[in-house]
N, C-alpha and C positions, 0 to 999 in steps of 0.2 A: 287856501281853499281846494276843496277836492272837486275834481272834475269828471265828467264821464269817463274819459279816458282812465282815470285811477281806479274805477271799479271794476270789479271781476263778477260777471255774470255766470252764474250756473243753472241750469234748466233740470229740476228733480222732478221726475213723473210719478216714481213710486214711492211709498211711504217706507218701504223697507231698505231704500238706499239712503236715508238720513241717519246720520250719526251726530252724537252729541259730545262735547268734551267738558267734563265737570271743572269749573274753575270757581276761584274766589276772588272779590275786589279787596285789595290791602290797602290800608291807609300807609302813609310814610311811616308811622311808628310801629304798626303792626309788622311792616317790612322788615324794620330795623331789629325789632324783637325776634322774630324768626331767624333772621341771619345770624345774630349773637347766639340763639340757642343752637343754631348749626355749626357755630365755629367759622361761618363764613365772613368776607368782607363786608362791611355796611354798603348797603345800595344808596343809590340817589335818592334825596327825599322826593318822593313822588308817589301818586296813586298807581299801583301795579295791578295787572291781572295775573294770579298764579294758578297753574295747573294742579289740581288736587285728586286727580283721578284718571284712568285710561278711557279713551273713547268706547263708546257702546251704543247699542241701538237706541233709536228716539222712543221707539215703542217701550222698551225695557226702563228707560230714564222716566217716561211720562207714568209708567206703572208704578215705579218705586215712589213717585210723588202723588200717588191716587189721581192722576190725570189733571192736578192742579184745580183750576176752577171751570174746567171744560163743563158744558151743561149738557143736556139729556140728548138734545139732537145729534151733537157730533158723535157722542159716544154710542148713541144707537147705530149711527152709519157704520162706526168702526166695528161694532158686533156683526152687523150684517156682513161686511166685508170680510170678516174673519170667519163667517158661517156658525157663530154661536148662538145656539137655541136658548132663548130667554123664557123663563117661566112667567116673568112679568117684565114690564119695561120701565121700572121704577129705576131712579138714579142710583141706588144702592147695589140692586141686582147687577146693573151693567157694570159697575165699576168692580164688584166681587167677581164676577166671570171674566172682566179682562185682567184682572191681577193675576187670578189663578192661571189664565192663558200664557202670560207673558212671563210670569215668574214661578213655574213650576217647581223650582228648586228649593222655593222657600217654605217653611214649616208653616202650619195653619196658626201659630202664635205670631210669627212674623208678618202673616197677610193682616191679621187683625190690627197689628200695629201701623201698618201701612195704610188700611182702610180708615184708622181712626183720625188720619190727617185730615179728613173732610170735615170732621167735627169741628175743627177750630180755625179754618181758613177763612179768609176774605171778610172782615167786618165791614158793614155799612153803616154810614152816617144814618142816625134816625130819621125814618120818613116823617115823623110827626113835624120834626125840628125843620125840615125842608118846605113843609107846608104852611109853617107859621107865616102870619101875615107880614111882619116885620122882615123876615128872611125872603119873602117873595118880592118884596119891593126892590132888592137888590139886583134880581135878575131883569134883563130886557124883556120887551113885549114878546120878541120873538123867540125867547127861550124858555117861555111858560110852558109851550106844548112838550118840550124836551125835558123840562123838569117833572112834569106830570107823569110821562112815560118812564122816566128813570125811577120814580117812586113806586108806581106800579110793578115795574120789574122787581124791585127792592122786596115788595111784600110777597110777590109770588116766590121769590127766591128764598125767603125766609120759611115759608111753608115747606117748600121743597127740601130744606136742609132739616127741618123738625122731623119729616117723614124719614128722611136718610138716618138721623140719630135712632128714631125708634126701630127702623129694621136692623141697623148695626146691632143694637143691644140684645135683640132677639137672636141675631146670628151668633153673637158672642157666647150667649148661654147654651146654644146647641153646640158650639165646638167645644166649649169647656166640659159639656156633660158627655160627649162623645169620648172625650180624652182622660175623663176622670177614672182613677182606679176604682175598682169593684172588691166589695167584701173584705177579705183579708189583706189584700193588697192596698186598699184604702186605709185600714187600720195602721198597718206597717209604714206607709207614707207620712201618716199623720205622726207617728211616733219619731219617725226620722227628722221631721221638721221641727218637733218640739225639742229633740236632743241638740239640734244645732252642730254644724261643724266646726272644730278649730281651724285658725287660718295658719297654713304652713310658710310662715314669714321667711323670705329669702334674705340673703346678707345685703343685697342691693335691690330696692323696689323699681321693678321696670314697668314700662306701660302695660307690656301683656298681662303681668302679675296683677297689676292694679285693675285690669279689665275684668278680671276673673271674680273680683269682690263686687262688681256692679251687675245690675239685672242682664241677663242674657236675651236681648231682644233687639228688634231694629230700631227701638225707639231711643237707645242710650249711646252717646259717643263720649270718647274721653281724649283728653289731650294733656301733656305734661309742659307746663310753661316753665322751664328751667331758667328762664330770664328774669321772672318775677317769684321763682320759688313757690308755684302754686299749681295745684290740679285743677282743671276747668273740664267740666262736664255739661253736655246737652241732653236733655230728654224731651222728645215730642209729646209724651204723655202729659195729659192736663192742659195742652194748648201750646206747648213749647216752654220749657224752663231751661234756664242757663244757670249754673251755679258755679262759684269759684271758690276754692277751698281757703282755709287760713295759710299763713305763710309758714313755711316748714322752719327757718330758724327760730321763729318763736314758739310754735306749737309741736316742732318736730314733724318730719315727714310721714311717719306712721299715723300719727294722730290727726294730721290734715286729711289724710287719704281715708281713715275710718268715718271722719265727721261727714266727708262729702258722699262716701259710700251710704252712710246712713239716710241722708236726704235724698239721694237718687232711689234708695229703695222705698222710701216714704210715698214718693210720687209714683213709682211703679205699683207698688200694692194697692194704692188708691183706685188706680186706673184699671189695673190687670188682676188684682186679686191674690197674685203670687206673693208668698210671705219670704222674707230674706233668710237665707240658711245659714248665715255665719254669725255665731253666737256673740263674737267679740264687735261685730257691726251692731248688732241690736242692744248690747249692754253699753255702748260707748256713750259717755256723757250721763250714765244712770249711777254710777259708784260715788261720785262725789256728791 
């Protein structure tokens, strides 16, 4: 048992004094896979917490996650504390201004990817199901008021997210229009995409090279699983997509990577509209 003497209490009065450490919870199997891939001794069979990044400001971490599910009230208070001038107090406007404030080094496309996280987060149980008579009977009399308040909050949140999605799409159109090439530059860009680039295959495929074939945005991550001989990618585009490639010994390391890159670009193009520039990725699977 943990007693009061075993706890360390720290008083933090300023938000700027908070830092976070990115970690991941690993199952015993995952820990063993990572250890074997790194050539390390196999760890004890236990659930472990692994560091996956360096400490950073809580504000930066919150911005990278588009402030999770924080509502309009705390975000409005944060904007006031930062002295941010808001043209409107909609949820999207506050998120967009705060992300730009805390992540000035990010490009407009990277910020769009971050802001898109709010389109896919936190799914609620259907409100109508909770109000079903058979379901209501399960709740005690004292819980009925709580249930009604929860359902009402859920309906209001759905409306808020619908408005957020509409404002996000309008903002994305403005960003794309501002960055689109004009006249001859536009024609040249189209010709370049149509031509597609050849892939400069190296003697050995590294993670750095493999990332070059994937969409260059904050929405795509890549991992080389040498234990299972597969590529693993995760894309937040479209609500969060995790894809595991075919096995290298069966399909070849190059073929497995091309197949994975093609799927990653499919998600990326669907959400962001950017076409894949690699001819071999586009043509993969079409020749046969």
